[in-house]
Every structure is written in structure tokens, then in C-alpha cells.
C-alpha positions in Angstrom: 1.7 21.1 4.2 -0.7 20.7 1.4 -2.9 23.4 0.9 -2.1 25.2 3.7 -2.7 22.7 6.0 -0.8 20.2 8.0 -0.8 16.5 8.0 -1.7 16.5 11.6 -4.9 18.8 10.9 -6.2 16.4 8.3 -5.5 13.6 10.5 -7.5 15.4 13.2 -10.5 16.6 10.6 -10.8 12.8 9.7 -10.8 11.7 13.3 -13.7 14.2 14.3 -15.9 12.8 11.3 -15.4 9.3 12.3 -16.5 10.2 15.8 -13.5 10.8 18.0 -14.2 13.4 20.6 -11.3 14.5 22.0 -7.9 15.4 21.0 -4.8 15.1 23.3 -1.7 16.8 21.9 1.7 15.1 23.3 4.3 18.1 23.1 7.7 19.1 24.6 7.2 21.9 27.1 9.3 24.2 25.1 7.1 24.5 22.3 3.8 24.7 24.1 3.0 28.2 23.2 3.6 28.3 19.5 2.1 25.1 19.2 -1.4 26.1 21.0 -1.4 29.0 18.8 -0.9 27.4 15.5 -2.3 24.2 15.7 -4.3 23.7 19.1 -6.3 27.0 18.6 -7.5 25.3 15.7 -9.8 22.8 17.0 -10.6 24.2 20.8 -13.5 25.8 19.7 -14.7 22.6 18.2 -13.7 19.5 20.4 -12.4 19.0 24.2 -8.4 19.5 23.7 -6.0 18.8 26.0 -2.0 19.1 26.6 0.4 16.6 28.2 4.7 17.1 28.0 6.6 14.2 27.2 9.7 14.8 29.5 12.6 12.9 29.0 13.1 12.1 32.7 9.4 11.4 33.2 10.2 7.0 33.4 8.7 4.4 35.6 10.4 3.5 38.5 13.5 1.8 38.6 14.6 3.3 35.1 16.9 6.7 34.2 17.9 8.6 31.3 21.4 7.5 29.8 23.5 10.6 29.8 23.5 10.3 26.0 19.9 10.4 25.6 18.8 14.0 24.1 15.6 12.7 21.8 11.9 12.3 23.3 11.3 8.3 23.8 9.3 7.9 21.3 5.1 6.9 21.0 5.1 4.4 23.9 6.5 7.0 26.2 3.7 9.4 25.0 1.0 7.5 25.5 2.3 6.9 29.3 2.5 10.6 29.3 -1.2 10.8 28.4 -2.0 7.8 30.6 -3.6 10.4 33.6 -5.7 12.3 31.5 -7.4 9.4 29.0 -10.0 7.3 30.5 -11.8 6.1 27.4 -10.9 4.0 24.6 -8.6 5.8 22.2 -6.0 5.9 19.3 -2.7 7.0 18.9 -1.4 8.8 16.0 2.0 10.4 15.0 1.8 14.0 13.9 3.8 13.4 10.8 1.9 10.2 9.4 -1.2 10.0 7.1 -3.3 7.4 7.9 -6.2 8.1 6.0 -10.4 8.8 6.6 -10.8 4.9 6.6 -8.4 4.4 8.9 -10.4 6.5 11.8 -13.4 4.7 10.5 -12.5 1.7 11.4 -10.7 2.4 14.7 -13.9 4.2 16.0 -16.3 1.6 14.9 -13.8 -1.1 16.9 -13.7 1.1 19.6 -17.7 1.7 19.9 -18.1 -2.0 19.7 -17.6 -2.9 23.5 -14.9 -5.6 22.8 -11.8 -5.8 25.1 -9.5 -6.6 22.3 -7.0 -4.0 21.1 -6.7 -3.0 17.6 -4.2 -1.8 15.2 -4.6 -0.5 11.5 -2.0 -1.9 9.2 -0.6 -0.8 5.9 1.8 -2.4 3.5 5.4 -1.6 4.5 6.8 -0.8 1.4 3.7 1.7 0.7 4.7 3.8 3.9 8.1 4.2 3.0 9.8 7.7 1.9 12.1 8.1 -1.3 13.8 11.1 0.7 15.1 9.5 3.8 14.6 6.7 6.2 11.8 6.5 8.4 10.6 4.5 12.0 8.0 1.8 11.7 6.0 -0.1 13.4 6.6 -3.4 11.7 3.7 -6.1 12.3 4.1 -9.8 12.5 1.0 -11.5 11.7 -0.2 -15.7 12.1 -2.0 -16.9 9.0 -5.5 -15.8 10.8 -4.5 -12.2 10.8 -3.4 -12.2 14.7 -1.0 -9.6 15.6 2.3 -12.2 16.9 5.3 -9.5 16.8 5.2 -5.7 16.9 9.0 -4.7 16.3 10.0 -1.2 15.8 12.6 -0.9 12.9 13.9 3.0 13.5 15.7 3.9 10.1 14.2 2.4 6.9 13.9 3.2 3.7 12.2 2.7 0.1 16.0 1.4 -1.1 16.3 -1.0 1.9 16.0 -4.6 1.7 12.6 -4.9 3.1 12.2 -7.2 6.5 11.0 -10.9 5.9 7.2 -10.7 7.0 4.1 -11.7 5.6 3.0 -8.3 5.4 6.0 -7.3 3.5 5.4 -9.9 0.8 1.8 -8.9 0.0 1.1 -7.8 -3.1 
């Protein structure tokens, strides 16, 4: 928290200012009530808010939960859980990452442009790592024309580790 607000609250504020018109929270069912009371209620009067539950066992046909799995599946699974209530162009964020107002402006502009192209906002990897432990990041590889060619999940990166060899890691 910074000044009493969470990173998520700053993100929603920035998204609202950029023109986003709906918030879908993907949460665990066991935190529904406290989440609605402490976070969701702060926005429900200003913007449409919906809640979706990320259930470990809700998987596409042919997939099953390994017996050793207890954690949620991650961002892609969260988007899959929300697919039934999203029928407009949308952006995906993680509640514990700070993106900054410019990221939302760029995404909103892209989403309102009517292009069929997908988009991502990227950051220089080393500038997103913590000195206080490891973080998961999607590491992008781009061709010389800045077209995304690969997006790989890297689950345990930290500021002291060797950086992956990507064009973005070589910047600066």
C-alpha cells in the first residue's frame, strides 16, 4: 500500500482515466466477501464491476488437475474463467504489478482503434525485478520490426539472476 491504497486501486484509477469502462475481478471463491467489502465496494458506484472465480478444477476438456497442484493456474487460466462475461475489447493486469497511467492510455488507444491486432505493453525486464525476492514475468522476444515473436513465462526471476538473452534484456 502507498498512502493507504493498494497497487490494484492505482491501476483501476489509471484505467478509468484512460477510458476503460468495466472491471472484472478474477478471485478465489474463499476470499469473495472480504474482497468485495475491501476492494470491490470502492468501485461499484463508479464503474460496472463483475466477479469471476478462478477454480482450480475448471479446465478445458481433456485436462485434469495433477494431485500435487494446489495453486491457481495463472493469468491465462484467469482470462479463460472470465471469457463468459467479457464481450468487448479488454486488457489484463495482475493486481500486484504497477503498470503506470501511460500503459493504460496506450492500451485504451489501441483497443479503440478498431484494429483486429492484439497488443501488449512491454517493459525493460531488469526494471521490473525486485531486490526482495523472485517474481514471475512474461519475457517477450521481438523481431527487428518490434513484432512479438515469442512470449515465455519465467516463473522465478530476481534482480540478482542472470538476465535471459532477449533483445529487451539487452536494451539500455
